[in-house]
TIMARFI-466350 format. One line per 10 residues: number of its first residue (from 1); for each residue x, z, y of C-alpha. Coordinates in pm, 1 decimal. Each point is the difference from the previous one (the first is absolute). Layout:
NUM = X:Z:Y | ...
END
This chain:
1 = 1675.4:246.8:-695.1 | -243.0:240.4:-168.3 | -291.7:-125.9:-207.2 | -263.1:86.4:262.5 | 180.2:-200.0:270.1 | 44.5:-290.5:-241.3 | -370.9:-7.1:-90.6 | -91.2:22.5:369.4 | 226.6:-296.4:80.0 | -148.5:-204.8:-284.4
11 = -352.5:66.3:131.4 | 100.6:-97.4:353.4 | 189.1:-316.8:-94.0 | -208.8:-132.8:-290.9 | -280.3:-161.4:202.1 | 225.9:-158.9:266.2 | 229.6:-138.6:-272.1 | -290.5:-152.0:-193.6 | -145.1:-155.0:315.8 | 339.4:-132.2:105.7
21 = 87.0:-174.6:-325.7 | -353.5:-123.4:-70.3 | -55.6:-168.3:335.5 | 357.6:-133.4:2.1 | -45.2:-179.6:-332.2 | -359.6:-105.4:68.9 | 119.6:-157.0:327.5 | 257.4:-206.0:-192.6 | -271.8:-115.2:-239.4 | -239.6:-88.2:282.7
31 = 266.7:-197.5:189.0 | 104.7:-186.9:-315.3 | -361.4:-102.9:-68.9 | -47.9:-104.0:363.1 | 306.6:-224.5:-16.5 | -97.5:-161.6:-329.2 | 113.6:219.3:-292.0 | -285.7:183.8:-177.0 | 224.7:151.8:-272.9 | -28.8:361.7:117.8
41 = -371.4:-41.7:71.6 | -67.0:-134.9:-349.8 | 199.1:288.9:-151.8 | -211.7:255.7:186.1 | 280.0:105.8:235.3 | -182.9:-84.0:324.0 | -168.1:338.7:-14.5 | 4.2:339.3:168.1 | -1.6:171.3:-340.5 | 335.4:186.1:-1.3
51 = 16.8:7.0:-380.8 | 59.9:-375.5:2.5 | 311.1:41.9:216.1 | 163.6:314.2:-141.4 | 347.0:-30.3:-149.7 | 76.8:311.8:-212.0 | 361.6:17.5:118.8 | -24.4:-118.9:359.3 | -339.2:144.1:94.5 | 0.2:330.3:-190.3
61 = 336.8:112.2:-140.4 | 229.7:-95.3:288.1 | -221.3:136.5:284.2 | -40.7:327.6:-192.7 | 376.6:18.9:-40.5 | 43.9:-59.2:374.5 | -238.7:286.5:73.8 | 204.5:226.2:-227.0 | 339.8:-89.4:146.8 | 74.1:175.6:330.5
71 = 95.0:-229.2:287.2 | -119.1:-324.0:-162.4 | -257.9:-231.4:154.0 | -298.2:-123.8:-196.7 | 89.8:-319.0:-183.5 | -178.8:-216.0:-253.9 | -178.7:-324.1:-74.2 | -313.5:-139.7:-160.0 | -47.8:-256.3:-274.6 | 85.8:-332.6:171.6
81 = -287.2:-239.4:57.2 | 59.2:-323.6:-197.7 | 39.2:-297.5:232.1 | 59.3:-357.4:-117.2 | 176.4:-129.3:308.7 | -17.4:-356.4:-133.8 | -378.6:10.8:34.8 | 13.8:82.6:371.1 | -96.2:-291.0:221.3 | 339.8:6.2:169.8
91 = 213.9:223.1:-226.7 | 301.7:53.5:224.3 | -204.0:65.4:314.3 | -289.2:191.7:-155.3 | 232.6:226.9:-199.4 | 90.0:185.4:319.6 | -364.0:70.5:87.4 | -78.9:124.6:-349.2 | 307.8:225.4:12.6 | -76.2:120.6:352.8
101 = -359.0:97.2:-88.6 | 108.6:316.7:-184.9 | 213.3:152.6:276.7 | -265.5:-102.3:253.6 | -258.3:196.9:-199.7 | 231.8:303.9:11.4 | 33.9:-33.6:377.7 | -379.0:-9.3:38.6 | -32.7:308.3:-221.4 | 271.3:172.6:201.4
111 = -204.5:-62.9:314.3 | -317.7:131.2:-165.6 | 170.6:316.8:-124.2 | 144.6:49.0:349.6 | -351.1:-17.4:145.5 | -118.7:252.0:-260.7 | 291.1:225.9:92.4 | -84.8:-22.5:370.0 | -365.5:83.1:-65.3 | 84.4:292.3:-230.0
121 = 254.3:153.6:238.7 | -267.8:24.7:268.2 | -283.9:101.3:-231.7 | -131.8:353.3:-27.6 | 206.3:230.0:-220.3 | -124.2:41.6:-354.6 | 110.1:43.0:-359.3 | -31.5:-374.6:-58.6 | 189.4:-112.0:311.4 | 350.2:119.2:-93.1
131 = 23.7:-178.8:-338.5 | -158.9:-310.9:154.7 | 266.2:6.5:270.7 | 271.9:25.0:-264.3 | -158.1:-286.7:-194.0 | -15.3:-217.3:314.0 | 366.2:73.9:72.0 | 83.7:-92.0:-360.1 | -203.5:-321.2:33.9 | 196.1:-104.0:308.4
141 = 332.6:81.1:-164.2 | -76.2:-175.2:-329.0 | -121.4:-320.9:159.8 | 295.0:-18.6:238.7 | 243.8:51.2:-288.3 | -173.9:-260.8:-217.8 | -19.6:-253.9:282.0 | 366.6:32.4:97.4 | 118.4:17.9:-362.1 | -188.4:-315.0:-96.4
151 = 137.5:-191.3:298.8 | 360.9:48.5:-115.2 | 125.1:-355.8:-68.2 | 81.2:45.7:-369.1 | -210.9:-187.5:-256.9 | -241.2:92.3:-158.1 | -91.9:216.4:301.9 | -231.0:-168.9:248.0 | 280.9:-32.9:252.8 | 202.4:-190.4:-258.0
161 = -284.0:-245.7:-55.0 | -42.5:-41.6:375.9 | 374.7:-69.8:28.5 | -17.6:-258.9:-280.4 | -294.2:-169.8:172.7 | 184.4:-48.3:331.1 | 348.3:-92.0:-125.8 | 108.8:-358.8:-70.7 | -50.9:-104.7:-362.2 | 356.6:61.0:-126.8
171 = 35.4:335.9:172.9 | -348.5:99.2:-119.8 | 93.2:-83.3:-360.0 | 312.7:215.7:29.4 | -197.6:298.9:129.7 | -272.9:-51.5:-263.9 | 260.1:42.0:-278.2 | 32.8:365.7:102.3 | -359.9:74.3:-106.5 | 69.3:115.3:-361.2
181 = 240.2:262.3:137.7 | -187.9:83.5:318.8 | -161.5:326.7:-105.9 | 326.8:121.9:-154.6 | 169.7:-66.1:334.7 | -276.8:189.9:182.9 | 25.9:298.5:-237.1 | 379.5:13.1:41.2 | -40.9:-13.4:378.6 | -254.5:282.1:-22.1
191 = 219.8:222.3:-218.3 | 299.4:-50.9:231.0 | -220.8:73.8:306.8 | 92.9:-337.9:150.8 | -363.4:-106.5:-26.1 | -113.4:288.2:220.1 | 271.6:-78.2:257.5 | -114.2:-363.4:15.0 | -368.1:86.5:21.9 | 22.0:291.4:246.2
201 = 27.0:-195.4:329.1 | -286.2:-232.7:-95.7 | -214.0:293.4:-108.3 | 72.7:173.7:331.1 | -110.1:-309.7:193.8 | -319.3:-20.7:-205.2 | -79.8:367.2:59.3 | 50.3:-56.3:373.9 | -241.6:-293.5:-13.6 | -260.6:206.6:-185.4
211 = 22.8:273.7:262.5 | -166.4:-244.8:240.6 | -321.0:49.1:-199.9 | 10.8:374.7:66.5 | -24.3:-48.3:377.3 | -384.1:-1.8:7.8 | 9.7:349.9:-154.3 | 250.7:147.7:245.6
END
C-alpha cells in the first residue's frame, strides 16, 4: 500500500473507529450505573469523549497495522470500562446486561451508518459524497466487526461475560478462569486466521440484517 492510499484509509476510518469504541464503552458505563455500579461514572468513563476510552495499542497501533497489512480486517479494542460486578444489584444477572450494552451500541451505530450510506448513495453527486460514502461503508464494517468480535464467548470479551452470567456457578467459575489469558487466545486466533473463519458467518448474517434498512432507499 502506498503512502497516499494509507493516509486516505486513515482519514476514512478514523471517525467511524472513534465513534464505535467511544459509544461501545460509554454504553457499558451507562448500563453499569443503571444496574447499581457507579465506578465508571465516578472515574469519568461514562462520556462520549473518545480520549477517555483510547488504548494506545488496541485503538491506535493495531488498527493502523491492520490497514497496512493487505487482506486483514480491521481489529482492535478500547480501554475497558471498569465495572465492579459485586456492586451490581444482582451481579450474576446484571453482568449480562452490562456486557451486552457495548455490542448493542455497535449494532445501533451499524444501523445509523447504513441509513447514512443509503442516503448518500441516492444523493446528488459531489466532491463530498464519495468520501462520505466510503466513511459510511467503513462505519458499517467496523461496527459489525466489533459487535461480532465482542460477542465471542471468551472472557474478558463481552460474550465471555454473558456466558459466565448464564452458566451454573461451577461452570461459570471455570470459564471465568480463562480471563487472564483471554486476549492472548484472541490474538493467536487472529494470527492463525481462525478468528476470521469463526466470525465470518455471523458477520454475513449481520450485514444481511442491515441491508433491510437500505430498502427505503431502493
